[in-house]
N, C-alpha and C positions, 0 to 999 in steps of 0.2 A: 504494500500500500504506500504509494509515493505521496504522502500528505504531511504537511507541517503547518501548524498554527501556533503563533506565540502571542499571548496576551500580556500587556504591560500595564499594571497599576503603578501609579507614581505620585509622590509628593510633588507639589508645585515647586519648580526651581531645581529639581533633581536631574533634569535632562532626559526625562522619559521619551519625549518626542524625538529628540536627536538620536537617542539610542535605538528607538523603533525604526527610524528611517535608515540608519546604518545597518541594522539587522536585515531589513528588507532588501537593501542593496547587496549585502553579503550573500544572502540566500537566493537572490533573484526572484523574490516573491512580492506580492502587493502589500502596500502600506495603507491601513484604514484608520483614520482618526475623524476629522470633520467630514471626510468622504462618506462616513456612515449616515450622516444626516441627508446627504443627497440621495443615497441608495434607499433609505427609508421613505423619503418623500416620493421617489419614483414608484416604489412598490405600493404605497398606501394612498397616494393622491393628496396627502396632506402637505401643505406648503413647507418648504425648508425653513422659512422664517419662524413658523409656529413650532416646529420641532426643536429649533435652536433655543427657543425660550424655556423649554423644559430640559435641555441637555445637561445632564449631571447636576440636576437640582432636585432636592427632595420635594415630595408632594405634601398636600395637606394631611394633618394627623387624622382627619375624618375620611380619608380616601379609601378606595377598595383595598389598596395594598396594605394600609394600616390595619384593616379588619381581617385580611387574609394574607399574612406574612409569607413571602417567597413564592406566592402563586404566579405572579407575573413573570419572574425570572425563570420559573420552571416551565413556562410555555403557555400558561392560561392567558387568554386575551381578555383584557378588562372590558366589562360591559360599557356600552356607550351611555354616557350620562344623558338623562332626558332633557336637560337644559343646554348641554353642549357636548359635542362629540370630541372636543379637544381637551379633555381632562388630562392632568399629568399622568394618571395611571394608563390611560389609553395611549398616550404618546410614548410612554415607556415600553408598553407591550409591543408597539409598532417597531420601535428601535431594537428591542430584544429579538423580535422575529427576523429582522434584517441581519443581525449579528449571527444568529444560528444558521441562517441560510448561506451567508457568505462563508462561514467556517466549514460548512458541509461541501461547498462546491469549489473552493479554491484555496491554495496555500496563501497565507497572509499573516501580517502583523496587525493586531488590533489593540488600540490604545484606549484604556479606561472603560467607562460605561458598564461596569459590572461584568465585563466580558468573560473574566475567569469563571465567575459563578454561572453565567448563562450557558457557557459551553460545557463547563464541568471538567471532571478528571477523565480526559480521553487519552488514549495511548499516543495519539498524534499531536497532542496539545501540550505546550509548555507555558505554565502560568507564572509570571514573574512580577515581583514588586520591587521598584527601585526607590531609594530614599537617601537622605543625607542630613546631617545636623543642620539646624536652623542657621547658624552663622555662615556656613558654607553656601547655603542656598540664598541667603540675603546678598552676599557678595555677587553671586552669579546673576541673580535677577536684577540687581541694581546696575550691573555692567551691561547686561543684555538689553534692558529697557531704558537705560540712561535716566534713572531716577535715583533719588536719595536712598540710603540704607533704611531710613525710617519708613519711607513709602514702600520700599520693597518688602519689609517685614509685615506691614499691614496687609499688603496684597497677598503674601504667602499665607498668612493666618486666615484671611477671609476665604481664599480659594480652597485651602486644605479643609477648612470647616465645612464648606459646601460639599466637597467631594466625599468626605467621610459621612456626612449626613445622608447623602444620596445612596451611597453604597450600603450603609447600615440599614437604611429604611427598606430598600428593595430586596436585600438578600437575607436579612435577619442575622447577619454576621457582623464582625467588626473589621472595618477597613484597616488593612495593613497586617492583620493577624496571619500568622503563617499557615493556618489551617487551609486557607484558600489558594496557596501558592506552592509551586515546586521549588522556587528559588527566590531569596530576598537578598538584595545587594546594596551595600552602602557605597554609593558612587564616589563619595568624597575621599575614600581611602585609596582608590585605584584609578579614578578618572573614567571618562566616557568610553574611550576606545578599549580599555582593558575590561570594562563592564560588558561591552559588546562581545568581546572575545570569550568571556566566561559564560555568557548566555548561549553563545554559539556552540561552545564546547559541550555544555550541558545538553543542548538540543541534539547534538550529534550522538550522544550516548542514549538519551531517552528515545529518540526516533531514528534508530540506526538505518532504517530502510529508506529514509528520504534521500533523494538524489536531486541535485540541481539540474534542471532541464532547460535547454535554451528556449526562450520565448519565440513565437512564430516570426516576429520581425527580426530576430537575431539569427535565424537560420539562413544559410546561404541559398 
């Protein structure tokens, strides 16, 4: 079975997106992050702008997901609200369906969005969480976005809080806990490129049958 999916959970500022892109390039497979919103919009007919408003944001405590923990991530489609079809629960279930479908049909890197939990422990899937101490992430975010360290720290705390709440809400688990991951890496100790190497080496051991195949456009 020539299949490989790598999911990447990440603290903000830890380099998760850069790591994901480099892994996709290394393995010659697709990279899915914001692209998932486009795919979910195409499959559901819901506008990408509406999906983006609920992207990695927790829903109301009175929502379907709050009453039936983990049901949406496991594949149950939230009922359409009588007042609006665009409830947070319904939007989450649409995005989760897109994640499952893409993981079934193509080799890819998927960033965030409870993808480790939605796909689950599959023999072809490597679930990774990348993190780093706050001071290291503050320096990186401040440099990348050209903002002050104080602004960077506020942004990190705000986005991490949102991501954790979203993950905890829809999975019934705790964001960053090792139960959901094959591998957890502190990027600050080894840097981006060596983190990519470690994840690639782990994937090669867990999914030994995967072989990089040329894409159609690369064939002579």
